C-alpha positions in Angstrom: 130.3 -184.0 54.3 131.4 -187.4 55.6 131.1 -186.2 59.2 127.5 -185.0 58.5 126.5 -188.4 57.0 128.1 -190.3 59.9 126.4 -188.1 62.5 123.1 -188.5 60.7 123.4 -192.3 60.5 124.3 -192.5 64.1 121.4 -190.3 65.1 119.0 -192.4 63.1 119.5 -195.3 65.5 116.8 -193.7 67.5 114.3 -194.8 64.9 114.6 -198.2 66.6 113.3 -196.9 69.9 109.6 -196.9 68.8 110.1 -200.5 67.6 111.3 -201.6 70.9 108.5 -199.8 72.6 106.1 -201.7 70.3 107.6 -204.9 71.5 106.6 -203.9 75.0 103.0 -203.6 73.8 103.4 -207.1 72.3 104.4 -208.4 75.8 101.3 -206.8 77.2 99.2 -208.5 74.5 100.8 -211.8 75.4 100.0 -211.3 79.0 96.3 -210.7 78.2 96.3 -213.8 76.0 97.9 -215.8 78.8 95.3 -214.9 81.3 92.5 -215.4 78.8 93.6 -219.0 78.3 93.9 -219.5 82.0 90.5 -218.0 82.9 88.9 -220.0 80.1 90.2 -223.2 81.6 89.4 -222.6 85.2 85.6 -223.5 85.0 86.5 -226.6 83.0 89.3 -227.9 85.2 87.3 -230.7 86.9 85.9 -232.0 83.6 89.0 -231.4 81.4 90.8 -234.5 80.3 94.5 -234.7 81.5 95.8 -234.4 77.9 93.9 -231.2 77.4 95.3 -229.8 80.7 98.8 -230.7 79.6 98.2 -229.0 76.2 96.9 -225.9 78.0 100.0 -225.9 80.3 102.3 -226.2 77.2 100.4 -223.3 75.6 101.0 -221.2 78.8 104.7 -222.2 78.8 104.9 -221.2 75.1 103.4 -217.8 75.8 105.8 -217.3 78.7 108.8 -218.2 76.6 107.7 -215.9 73.8 107.2 -213.1 76.3 110.7 -213.7 77.8 112.1 -213.6 74.3 110.4 -210.3 73.6 111.7 -208.8 76.8 115.2 -210.0 76.1 115.2 -208.6 72.5 113.5 -205.4 73.6 115.9 -204.5 76.4 119.1 -205.9 74.9 118.4 -204.5 71.5 117.7 -201.1 72.9 120.8 -201.1 75.0 123.0 -202.5 72.1 121.7 -200.4 69.3 120.0 -197.2 70.8 121.2 -196.1 74.2 122.3 -197.4 77.6 119.5 -198.0 80.0 119.7 -195.7 83.0 118.0 -197.7 85.7 117.9 -196.0 89.1 119.9 -197.7 91.9 116.8 -198.6 93.9 115.3 -200.5 91.0 116.1 -204.2 90.6 118.3 -204.7 87.6 118.3 -207.9 85.6 121.6 -209.7 86.0 122.1 -210.2 82.2 121.3 -206.6 81.3 124.3 -204.8 79.8 126.2 -208.1 79.4 124.6 -209.4 76.2 126.2 -208.2 73.0 124.5 -208.5 69.6 126.2 -211.9 69.0 125.1 -213.2 72.4 121.6 -211.9 71.8 121.5 -213.7 68.5 122.4 -217.0 70.2 119.9 -216.5 73.0 117.2 -215.7 70.4 118.1 -218.9 68.5 118.0 -221.0 71.7 114.6 -219.4 72.6 113.2 -220.3 69.2 114.4 -223.9 69.6 112.7 -224.0 73.0 109.5 -222.6 71.6 109.6 -225.0 68.7 110.2 -227.8 71.1 107.0 -226.8 73.0 105.0 -226.7 69.7 106.4 -230.1 68.7 105.5 -231.6 72.1 102.0 -230.2 71.7 101.7 -231.8 68.3 102.9 -235.2 69.7 100.4 -234.9 72.6 97.7 -234.4 70.0 99.1 -236.9 67.5 95.8 -238.8 67.0 94.3 -235.7 65.5 97.3 -234.8 63.4 98.3 -236.4 60.1 101.6 -238.2 59.8 102.6 -235.8 57.0 102.0 -232.8 59.2 104.0 -234.3 62.1 106.8 -235.0 59.7 106.9 -231.4 58.6 106.8 -230.2 62.2 109.8 -232.4 63.0 111.7 -231.2 59.9 111.1 -227.6 60.8 112.1 -228.2 64.4 115.3 -229.9 63.3 116.0 -227.0 61.0 115.8 -224.6 63.9 118.0 -226.9 66.0 120.6 -227.1 63.2 120.5 -223.4 62.6 121.0 -222.6 66.3 123.8 -225.1 66.6 125.5 -223.6 63.5 125.1 -220.0 64.7 126.6 -221.0 68.1 129.5 -222.8 66.5 130.2 -219.9 64.2 130.1 -217.5 67.1 132.5 -219.6 69.0 134.9 -219.7 66.1 134.7 -215.9 65.5 135.2 -215.2 69.3 138.2 -217.7 69.3 139.8 -216.1 66.3 139.2 -212.6 67.7 141.0 -213.6 70.9 144.0 -215.1 69.1 
């Protein structure tokens, strides 16, 4: 009976595969949004104030960072929790693929969230004259919470890796 339950649980990991496939659709949607923002700005480029161009650029960077985060979670998560990716030899393979365990993935996600939060905070600062001091304060508090959480997760990961090697 125990063996049947264990085999069933192990087989159910494949329920994650459609979720990772859904993340690939989210990457496509981000790509569409990226180019929508870009094409919307092209006719306005000569009349657009510099601050608006910088805000647009930060928005595009933000979309790119979220897309990269999705790809990292999608591929690493699939490989760590579902099945090894069998990529043919003539296809370029990402250098980090197959080298990120779930702990490393967690730390990379946390670092990506901090980077994305930094971009959002910079956008708020660039538009500070249109944002209340109270709202800016909450953005800073939230960002510092992300930074602290990422630091704590990295430190705990370092401690657990060190104790595992001892």
